[in-house]
N, CA, C and O atoms as a GROMACS GRO file, in nm:
protein
  384
    1MET      N    1  -6.319   1.468   2.299
    1MET     CA    2  -6.200   1.406   2.244
    1MET      C    3  -6.169   1.278   2.322
    1MET      O    4  -6.176   1.275   2.445
    2LEU      N    5  -6.136   1.172   2.249
    2LEU     CA    6  -6.103   1.044   2.311
    2LEU      C    7  -5.964   1.049   2.373
    2LEU      O    8  -5.868   1.097   2.313
    3ARG      N    9  -5.957   0.999   2.497
    3ARG     CA   10  -5.828   0.992   2.568
    3ARG      C   11  -5.813   0.851   2.623
    3ARG      O   12  -5.905   0.800   2.687
    4ILE      N   13  -5.700   0.788   2.599
    4ILE     CA   14  -5.673   0.653   2.650
    4ILE      C   15  -5.556   0.663   2.747
    4ILE      O   16  -5.454   0.725   2.718
    5ARG      N   17  -5.575   0.599   2.863
    5ARG     CA   18  -5.470   0.603   2.966
    5ARG      C   19  -5.480   0.477   3.051
    5ARG      O   20  -5.583   0.410   3.052
    6PRO      N   21  -5.372   0.446   3.123
    6PRO     CA   22  -5.374   0.330   3.213
    6PRO      C   23  -5.471   0.353   3.330
    6PRO      O   24  -5.497   0.466   3.370
    7LEU      N   25  -5.522   0.244   3.381
    7LEU     CA   26  -5.603   0.247   3.502
    7LEU      C   27  -5.521   0.308   3.615
    7LEU      O   28  -5.405   0.272   3.634
    8GLU      N   29  -5.581   0.399   3.689
    8GLU     CA   30  -5.514   0.462   3.802
    8GLU      C   31  -5.581   0.418   3.932
    8GLU      O   32  -5.698   0.379   3.932
    9GLU      N   33  -5.508   0.425   4.040
    9GLU     CA   34  -5.560   0.383   4.170
    9GLU      C   35  -5.687   0.459   4.207
    9GLU      O   36  -5.773   0.406   4.277
   10SER      N   37  -5.698   0.582   4.161
   10SER     CA   38  -5.815   0.664   4.194
   10SER      C   39  -5.937   0.632   4.109
   10SER      O   40  -6.046   0.682   4.139
   11ASP      N   41  -5.923   0.551   4.005
   11ASP     CA   42  -6.037   0.514   3.920
   11ASP      C   43  -6.131   0.422   3.995
   11ASP      O   44  -6.088   0.339   4.075
   12SER      N   45  -6.258   0.436   3.968
   12SER     CA   46  -6.360   0.356   4.033
   12SER      C   47  -6.374   0.220   3.964
   12SER      O   48  -6.408   0.212   3.846
   13LEU      N   49  -6.347   0.114   4.039
   13LEU     CA   50  -6.367  -0.020   3.984
   13LEU      C   51  -6.516  -0.051   3.972
   13LEU      O   52  -6.554  -0.136   3.892
   14GLN      N   53  -6.600   0.016   4.050
   14GLN     CA   54  -6.744   0.001   4.036
   14GLN      C   55  -6.790   0.054   3.900
   14GLN      O   56  -6.872  -0.008   3.833
   15THR      N   57  -6.735   0.170   3.860
   15THR     CA   58  -6.768   0.227   3.731
   15THR      C   59  -6.718   0.139   3.617
   15THR      O   60  -6.789   0.119   3.519
   16LEU      N   61  -6.598   0.087   3.631
   16LEU     CA   62  -6.542  -0.004   3.531
   16LEU      C   63  -6.626  -0.132   3.521
   16LEU      O   64  -6.654  -0.178   3.411
   17THR      N   65  -6.664  -0.188   3.634
   17THR     CA   66  -6.746  -0.309   3.634
   17THR      C   67  -6.882  -0.283   3.570
   17THR      O   68  -6.932  -0.367   3.494
   18ALA      N   69  -6.941  -0.169   3.597
   18ALA     CA   70  -7.070  -0.135   3.537
   18ALA      C   71  -7.057  -0.123   3.384
   18ALA      O   72  -7.146  -0.167   3.311
   19LEU      N   73  -6.947  -0.064   3.336
   19LEU     CA   74  -6.923  -0.058   3.192
   19LEU      C   75  -6.915  -0.199   3.133
   19LEU      O   76  -6.976  -0.227   3.030
   20LEU      N   77  -6.840  -0.287   3.198
   20LEU     CA   78  -6.830  -0.425   3.150
   20LEU      C   79  -6.967  -0.491   3.145
   20LEU      O   80  -6.998  -0.560   3.048
   21HIS      N   81  -7.049  -0.472   3.247
   21HIS     CA   82  -7.184  -0.530   3.248
   21HIS      C   83  -7.267  -0.479   3.131
   21HIS      O   84  -7.334  -0.557   3.064
   22ARG      N   85  -7.263  -0.348   3.106
   22ARG     CA   86  -7.340  -0.291   2.994
   22ARG      C   87  -7.290  -0.344   2.860
   22ARG      O   88  -7.369  -0.380   2.773
   23ALA      N   89  -7.159  -0.349   2.845
   23ALA     CA   90  -7.100  -0.392   2.718
   23ALA      C   91  -7.128  -0.538   2.687
   23ALA      O   92  -7.140  -0.576   2.570
   24TYR      N   93  -7.139  -0.621   2.790
   24TYR     CA   94  -7.159  -0.764   2.769
   24TYR      C   95  -7.304  -0.807   2.789
   24TYR      O   96  -7.333  -0.926   2.780
   25ALA      N   97  -7.395  -0.714   2.816
   25ALA     CA   98  -7.535  -0.749   2.845
   25ALA      C   99  -7.602  -0.824   2.730
   25ALA      O  100  -7.673  -0.922   2.753
   26GLN      N  101  -7.580  -0.780   2.608
   26GLN     CA  102  -7.644  -0.846   2.494
   26GLN      C  103  -7.594  -0.990   2.480
   26GLN      O  104  -7.672  -1.080   2.450
   27LEU      N  105  -7.464  -1.011   2.502
   27LEU     CA  106  -7.410  -1.148   2.494
   27LEU      C  107  -7.468  -1.233   2.607
   27LEU      O  108  -7.498  -1.351   2.586
   28GLY      N  109  -7.482  -1.175   2.725
   28GLY     CA  110  -7.543  -1.247   2.836
   28GLY      C  111  -7.687  -1.285   2.804
   28GLY      O  112  -7.731  -1.395   2.837
   29ALA      N  113  -7.762  -1.194   2.740
   29ALA     CA  114  -7.900  -1.221   2.703
   29ALA      C  115  -7.910  -1.335   2.601
   29ALA      O  116  -8.013  -1.401   2.590
   30MET      N  117  -7.803  -1.356   2.528
   30MET     CA  118  -7.798  -1.465   2.430
   30MET      C  119  -7.756  -1.596   2.495
   30MET      O  120  -7.747  -1.700   2.429
   31GLY      N  121  -7.730  -1.592   2.626
   31GLY     CA  122  -7.691  -1.713   2.698
   31GLY      C  123  -7.542  -1.742   2.694
   31GLY      O  124  -7.500  -1.851   2.732
   32LEU      N  125  -7.461  -1.647   2.649
   32LEU     CA  126  -7.317  -1.668   2.641
   32LEU      C  127  -7.255  -1.633   2.777
   32LEU      O  128  -7.276  -1.522   2.827
   33PRO      N  129  -7.180  -1.724   2.835
   33PRO     CA  130  -7.136  -1.709   2.975
   33PRO      C  131  -7.003  -1.635   2.992
   33PRO      O  132  -6.914  -1.683   3.062
   34TYR      N  133  -6.990  -1.519   2.930
   34TYR     CA  134  -6.868  -1.440   2.949
   34TYR      C  135  -6.861  -1.392   3.094
   34TYR      O  136  -6.962  -1.356   3.153
   35THR      N  137  -6.742  -1.392   3.150
   35THR     CA  138  -6.722  -1.346   3.288
   35THR      C  139  -6.776  -1.206   3.307
   35THR      O  140  -6.839  -1.177   3.408
   36ALA      N  141  -6.752  -1.118   3.210
   36ALA     CA  142  -6.789  -0.976   3.224
   36ALA      C  143  -6.940  -0.952   3.226
   36ALA      O  144  -6.983  -0.841   3.257
   37VAL      N  145  -7.020  -1.052   3.193
   37VAL     CA  146  -7.166  -1.036   3.196
   37VAL      C  147  -7.212  -0.994   3.336
   37VAL      O  148  -7.297  -0.907   3.350
   38ASN      N  149  -7.155  -1.058   3.437
   38ASN     CA  150  -7.204  -1.032   3.574
   38ASN      C  151  -7.093  -1.039   3.679
   38ASN      O  152  -7.120  -1.070   3.795
   39GLN      N  153  -6.971  -1.012   3.640
   39GLN     CA  154  -6.861  -1.024   3.735
   39GLN      C  155  -6.873  -0.923   3.848
   39GLN      O  156  -6.933  -0.817   3.833
   40SER      N  157  -6.816  -0.959   3.960
   40SER     CA  158  -6.815  -0.871   4.077
   40SER      C  159  -6.704  -0.768   4.064
   40SER      O  160  -6.616  -0.780   3.979
   41VAL      N  161  -6.710  -0.667   4.149
   41VAL     CA  162  -6.603  -0.567   4.154
   41VAL      C  163  -6.471  -0.634   4.192
   41VAL      O  164  -6.365  -0.597   4.142
   42GLU      N  165  -6.478  -0.733   4.280
   42GLU     CA  166  -6.355  -0.805   4.320
   42GLU      C  167  -6.294  -0.879   4.200
   42GLU      O  168  -6.172  -0.884   4.187
   43THR      N  169  -6.377  -0.936   4.114
   43THR     CA  170  -6.327  -1.001   3.994
   43THR      C  171  -6.262  -0.898   3.901
   43THR      O  172  -6.157  -0.925   3.842
   44THR      N  173  -6.323  -0.782   3.888
   44THR     CA  174  -6.263  -0.675   3.808
   44THR      C  175  -6.127  -0.637   3.866
   44THR      O  176  -6.030  -0.621   3.792
   45ARG      N  177  -6.120  -0.625   3.996
   45ARG     CA  178  -5.993  -0.591   4.062
   45ARG      C  179  -5.886  -0.696   4.031
   45ARG      O  180  -5.773  -0.662   3.996
   46ARG      N  181  -5.922  -0.821   4.044
   46ARG     CA  182  -5.826  -0.930   4.021
   46ARG      C  183  -5.782  -0.935   3.875
   46ARG      O  184  -5.663  -0.954   3.846
   47ARG      N  185  -5.876  -0.918   3.784
   47ARG     CA  186  -5.843  -0.928   3.642
   47ARG      C  187  -5.760  -0.809   3.594
   47ARG      O  188  -5.673  -0.826   3.509
   48THR      N  189  -5.785  -0.691   3.648
   48THR     CA  190  -5.704  -0.576   3.608
   48THR      C  191  -5.567  -0.582   3.671
   48THR      O  192  -5.469  -0.538   3.611
   49ALA      N  193  -5.558  -0.634   3.793
   49ALA     CA  194  -5.429  -0.641   3.863
   49ALA      C  195  -5.332  -0.737   3.794
   49ALA      O  196  -5.211  -0.721   3.806
   50GLY      N  197  -5.384  -0.835   3.722
   50GLY     CA  198  -5.298  -0.934   3.658
   50GLY      C  199  -5.241  -0.891   3.525
   50GLY      O  200  -5.166  -0.966   3.462
   51GLY      N  201  -5.275  -0.771   3.479
   51GLY     CA  202  -5.229  -0.726   3.350
   51GLY      C  203  -5.215  -0.575   3.346
   51GLY      O  204  -5.202  -0.510   3.450
   52HIS      N  205  -5.218  -0.521   3.226
   52HIS     CA  206  -5.207  -0.376   3.205
   52HIS      C  207  -5.342  -0.328   3.153
   52HIS      O  208  -5.376  -0.353   3.037
   53CYS      N  209  -5.418  -0.261   3.238
   53CYS     CA  210  -5.553  -0.216   3.203
   53CYS      C  211  -5.549  -0.074   3.147
   53CYS      O  212  -5.491   0.016   3.206
   54LEU      N  213  -5.611  -0.059   3.032
   54LEU     CA  214  -5.623   0.073   2.969
   54LEU      C  215  -5.770   0.114   2.970
   54LEU      O  216  -5.860   0.031   2.951
   55LEU      N  217  -5.793   0.243   2.992
   55LEU     CA  218  -5.928   0.299   2.993
   55LEU      C  219  -5.939   0.403   2.883
   55LEU      O  220  -5.845   0.479   2.859
   56ALA      N  221  -6.054   0.408   2.817
   56ALA     CA  222  -6.083   0.509   2.716
   56ALA      C  223  -6.190   0.603   2.772
   56ALA      O  224  -6.294   0.560   2.820
   57TRP      N  225  -6.161   0.731   2.763
   57TRP     CA  226  -6.250   0.834   2.817
   57TRP      C  227  -6.288   0.932   2.708
   57TRP      O  228  -6.206   0.966   2.622
   58ILE      N  229  -6.411   0.978   2.710
   58ILE     CA  230  -6.454   1.096   2.634
   58ILE      C  231  -6.503   1.194   2.740
   58ILE      O  232  -6.602   1.168   2.810
   59ASP      N  233  -6.434   1.304   2.750
   59ASP     CA  234  -6.457   1.400   2.858
   59ASP      C  235  -6.444   1.325   2.991
   59ASP      O  236  -6.338   1.268   3.018
   60GLN      N  237  -6.547   1.323   3.073
   60GLN     CA  238  -6.541   1.256   3.202
   60GLN      C  239  -6.612   1.120   3.201
   60GLN      O  240  -6.635   1.062   3.307
   61GLU      N  241  -6.648   1.070   3.082
   61GLU     CA  242  -6.722   0.944   3.072
   61GLU      C  243  -6.629   0.830   3.029
   61GLU      O  244  -6.558   0.841   2.929
   62LEU      N  245  -6.631   0.722   3.106
   62LEU     CA  246  -6.557   0.602   3.069
   62LEU      C  247  -6.633   0.533   2.956
   62LEU      O  248  -6.750   0.497   2.972
   63VAL      N  249  -6.567   0.515   2.842
   63VAL     CA  250  -6.636   0.460   2.725
   63VAL      C  251  -6.573   0.331   2.672
   63VAL      O  252  -6.626   0.270   2.580
   64GLY      N  253  -6.461   0.288   2.730
   64GLY     CA  254  -6.400   0.165   2.682
   64GLY      C  255  -6.288   0.119   2.774
   64GLY      O  256  -6.235   0.195   2.855
   65THR      N  257  -6.254  -0.008   2.758
   65THR     CA  258  -6.145  -0.066   2.838
   65THR      C  259  -6.091  -0.190   2.768
   65THR      O  260  -6.159  -0.254   2.688
   66ILE      N  261  -5.969  -0.222   2.802
   66ILE     CA  262  -5.906  -0.349   2.764
   66ILE      C  263  -5.795  -0.375   2.865
   66ILE      O  264  -5.730  -0.282   2.914
   67THR      N  265  -5.775  -0.501   2.896
   67THR     CA  266  -5.665  -0.541   2.983
   67THR      C  267  -5.577  -0.639   2.906
   67THR      O  268  -5.625  -0.739   2.852
   68VAL      N  269  -5.449  -0.608   2.901
   68VAL     CA  270  -5.351  -0.690   2.831
   68VAL      C  271  -5.272  -0.768   2.936
   68VAL      O  272  -5.213  -0.710   3.027
   69HIS      N  273  -5.274  -0.901   2.923
   69HIS     CA  274  -5.204  -0.988   3.017
   69HIS      C  275  -5.082  -1.052   2.951
   69HIS      O  276  -5.082  -1.075   2.830
   70PRO      N  277  -4.980  -1.080   3.030
   70PRO     CA  278  -4.869  -1.162   2.980
   70PRO      C  279  -4.920  -1.305   2.962
   70PRO      O  280  -5.035  -1.333   2.994
   71PRO      N  281  -4.836  -1.396   2.913
   71PRO     CA  282  -4.880  -1.535   2.898
   71PRO      C  283  -4.944  -1.588   3.027
   71PRO      O  284  -4.898  -1.561   3.138
   72LEU      N  285  -5.051  -1.664   3.008
   72LEU     CA  286  -5.124  -1.722   3.120
   72LEU      C  287  -5.083  -1.869   3.132
   72LEU      O  288  -5.143  -1.957   3.071
   73LEU      N  289  -4.981  -1.893   3.211
   73LEU     CA  290  -4.919  -2.026   3.217
   73LEU      C  291  -5.016  -2.134   3.260
   73LEU      O  292  -4.998  -2.249   3.219
   74GLY      N  293  -5.116  -2.104   3.339
   74GLY     CA  294  -5.211  -2.205   3.384
   74GLY      C  295  -5.333  -2.219   3.295
   74GLY      O  296  -5.425  -2.293   3.330
   75SER      N  297  -5.336  -2.150   3.181
   75SER     CA  298  -5.453  -2.152   3.094
   75SER      C  299  -5.470  -2.288   3.026
   75SER      O  300  -5.373  -2.357   2.996
   76PHE      N  301  -5.597  -2.325   3.003
   76PHE     CA  302  -5.627  -2.446   2.927
   76PHE      C  303  -5.600  -2.424   2.778
   76PHE      O  304  -5.590  -2.520   2.702
   77CYS      N  305  -5.589  -2.298   2.736
   77CYS     CA  306  -5.571  -2.263   2.595
   77CYS      C  307  -5.420  -2.252   2.566
   77CYS      O  308  -5.353  -2.161   2.615
   78GLN      N  309  -5.369  -2.344   2.488
   78GLN     CA  310  -5.225  -2.353   2.462
   78GLN      C  311  -5.167  -2.223   2.407
   78GLN      O  312  -5.059  -2.184   2.453
   79PRO      N  313  -5.230  -2.153   2.312
   79PRO     CA  314  -5.170  -2.028   2.263
   79PRO      C  315  -5.153  -1.922   2.373
   79PRO      O  316  -5.063  -1.839   2.364
   80PHE      N  317  -5.238  -1.924   2.475
   80PHE     CA  318  -5.227  -1.827   2.585
   80PHE      C  319  -5.104  -1.855   2.671
   80PHE      O  320  -5.060  -1.768   2.746
   81ARG      N  321  -5.048  -1.975   2.661
   81ARG     CA  322  -4.932  -2.012   2.742
   81ARG      C  323  -4.800  -1.986   2.670
   81ARG      O  324  -4.694  -1.997   2.731
   82GLU      N  325  -4.806  -1.952   2.543
   82GLU     CA  326  -4.684  -1.928   2.466
   82GLU      C  327  -4.603  -1.814   2.528
   82GLU      O  328  -4.661  -1.715   2.573
   83PRO      N  329  -4.470  -1.827   2.533
   83PRO     CA  330  -4.386  -1.726   2.600
   83PRO      C  331  -4.400  -1.585   2.542
   83PRO      O  332  -4.382  -1.487   2.615
   84ASP      N  333  -4.432  -1.573   2.414
   84ASP     CA  334  -4.444  -1.441   2.353
   84ASP      C  335  -4.589  -1.396   2.337
   84ASP      O  336  -4.617  -1.303   2.261
   85ALA      N  337  -4.681  -1.462   2.407
   85ALA     CA  338  -4.823  -1.430   2.395
   85ALA      C  339  -4.859  -1.303   2.472
   85ALA      O  340  -4.798  -1.270   2.573
   86ALA      N  341  -4.958  -1.235   2.421
   86ALA     CA  342  -5.026  -1.127   2.493
   86ALA      C  343  -5.174  -1.165   2.489
   86ALA      O  344  -5.229  -1.187   2.381
   87VAL      N  345  -5.237  -1.171   2.603
   87VAL     CA  346  -5.376  -1.213   2.612
   87VAL      C  347  -5.461  -1.090   2.640
   87VAL      O  348  -5.439  -1.020   2.739
   88LEU      N  349  -5.557  -1.064   2.553
   88LEU     CA  350  -5.646  -0.949   2.569
   88LEU      C  351  -5.772  -0.994   2.642
   88LEU      O  352  -5.838  -1.090   2.601
   89MET      N  353  -5.805  -0.924   2.749
   89MET     CA  354  -5.922  -0.957   2.830
   89MET      C  355  -6.000  -0.830   2.858
   89MET      O  356  -5.949  -0.719   2.847
   90GLN      N  357  -6.126  -0.850   2.895
   90GLN     CA  358  -6.213  -0.740   2.938
   90GLN      C  359  -6.217  -0.628   2.835
   90GLN      O  360  -6.215  -0.510   2.871
   91LEU      N  361  -6.222  -0.665   2.707
   91LEU     CA  362  -6.239  -0.566   2.601
   91LEU      C  363  -6.385  -0.524   2.602
   91LEU      O  364  -6.474  -0.606   2.583
   92ALA      N  365  -6.409  -0.395   2.624
   92ALA     CA  366  -6.546  -0.346   2.629
   92ALA      C  367  -6.553  -0.205   2.576
   92ALA      O  368  -6.462  -0.124   2.595
   93VAL      N  369  -6.664  -0.176   2.509
   93VAL     CA  370  -6.694  -0.042   2.458
   93VAL      C  371  -6.835  -0.008   2.502
   93VAL      O  372  -6.926  -0.091   2.493
   94GLU      N  373  -6.854   0.114   2.548
   94GLU     CA  374  -6.986   0.161   2.590
   94GLU      C  375  -7.085   0.137   2.476
   94GLU      O  376  -7.064   0.185   2.365
   95PRO      N  377  -7.194   0.064   2.502
   95PRO     CA  378  -7.285   0.028   2.392
   95PRO      C  379  -7.359   0.147   2.329
   95PRO      O  380  -7.400   0.139   2.213
   96HIS      N  381  -7.377   0.255   2.402
   96HIS     CA  382  -7.450   0.367   2.340
   96HIS      C  383  -7.354   0.452   2.260
   96HIS      O  384  -7.395   0.551   2.200
   0.00000   0.00000   0.00000
């Protein structure tokens, strides 16, 4: 059964980073430079800390994630700076 819950302090950021790498591997192979292709655990920590990270689990397996950020005032993308914006980052689903 699928269960979705917020990231908890006890969750492994290494496991989350590995999921992001697997989910973005095909895009990386196509030459697309998404951060999640090869981001470090520290980058995962920073990106999840800046928003509300949700994890999707089936039994004990992490199968998905998304992080919702408030407006990103320093973003080059004008819609991301709008006061009522929600920016979705690190959307990933286990490829298998």
